[in-house]
C-alpha positions in Angstrom: 0.0 0.4 0.1 3.2 2.1 0.3 4.1 1.9 -3.0 2.6 4.3 -4.7 4.7 7.0 -6.3 4.1 10.1 -7.4 5.0 11.3 -11.1 6.8 13.9 -12.2 3.9 15.3 -14.7 2.2 19.1 -15.2 -1.0 16.7 -14.2 -0.2 15.9 -10.7 -1.2 18.3 -8.9 -4.5 18.2 -10.3 -5.3 14.5 -9.2 -6.7 15.1 -5.7 -8.3 18.2 -7.1 -10.2 16.4 -9.9 -11.3 13.1 -7.1 -13.7 16.0 -5.5 -14.5 17.0 -8.3 -12.8 20.6 -7.1 -11.2 21.3 -10.6 -13.0 24.2 -13.4 -14.9 21.4 -16.2 -12.4 23.4 -18.7 -9.1 21.5 -16.6 -11.2 18.4 -15.9 -11.8 18.0 -19.3 -7.9 18.1 -20.0 -7.0 16.0 -16.7 -9.1 13.2 -18.4 -7.5 13.4 -21.8 -4.4 13.1 -19.8 -5.0 9.6 -18.1 -5.9 8.2 -21.2 -2.3 8.8 -22.4 -0.1 9.0 -19.1 -0.2 6.0 -18.1 2.1 6.3 -14.5 -0.7 8.9 -14.1 -3.1 6.4 -14.6 -1.6 4.1 -12.1 -1.3 7.1 -9.6 -4.2 7.7 -9.9 -5.9 3.7 -9.5 -4.1 4.1 -6.3 -6.0 7.3 -4.9 -8.7 6.4 -5.5 -8.5 2.8 -4.4 -7.5 4.5 -1.2 -10.2 6.9 -1.2 -12.8 3.7 -1.2 -11.3 2.0 1.6 -11.8 5.0 3.7 -15.3 5.8 2.5 -15.8 2.3 2.9 -14.4 1.6 6.4 -16.9 4.5 7.6 -19.5 3.2 5.8 -19.0 0.0 7.8 -18.0 0.9 10.8 -19.2 4.5 11.7 -22.7 4.9 9.5 -25.1 2.2 11.8 -23.5 4.4 15.1 -26.4 7.0 16.5 -25.5 10.9 15.8 -24.6 12.2 19.1 -26.5 15.2 20.5 -24.9 17.4 22.3 -27.0 20.2 24.7 -25.0 23.2 26.6 -27.6 24.8 28.8 -27.1 28.5 29.0 -29.4 31.1 30.1 -30.4 33.7 27.7 -32.5 36.1 27.8 -32.2 40.0 29.5 -32.9 38.2 33.2 -29.6 36.3 32.6 -27.1 39.5 31.8 -25.8 41.2 34.8 -26.7 44.6 35.4 -24.3 46.8 34.4 -24.0 50.6 35.7 -26.9 52.4 33.8 -28.9 49.5 34.4 -28.8 50.1 38.4 -29.3 54.1 37.9 -31.8 54.2 36.0 -33.6 51.4 39.1 -32.5 53.8 41.1 -34.4 56.8 39.8 -36.3 55.3 38.4 -36.7 52.4 40.4 -40.1 52.1 42.3 -40.2 55.2 44.8 -39.1 57.8 42.0 -41.7 58.0 39.5 -44.8 57.9 42.4 -42.8 60.3 44.1 -42.1 62.5 41.2 -46.1 62.5 40.4 -47.3 63.0 44.3 
């Protein structure tokens, strides 16, 4: 499995992006045409594809049957759970329960 030799071909850097459909259409078509002509790139691409498939197959067999865990982070939200600022304290002191009726009287 570790006997993969990377080619010095100009298309060598396009193999992984091609495999994940990340190449533009024009570059992808050029890479496909190149694979028909270059046996070194074809062999290397086959090795990379095989390794990718083995990881995919392992994931499918080992993990797809497992339930996805859920995580809950309890947190308090809303204005009643926010620590009052000094402005809030001043506002409450002047406009609290005694200030409005006192001014109205």
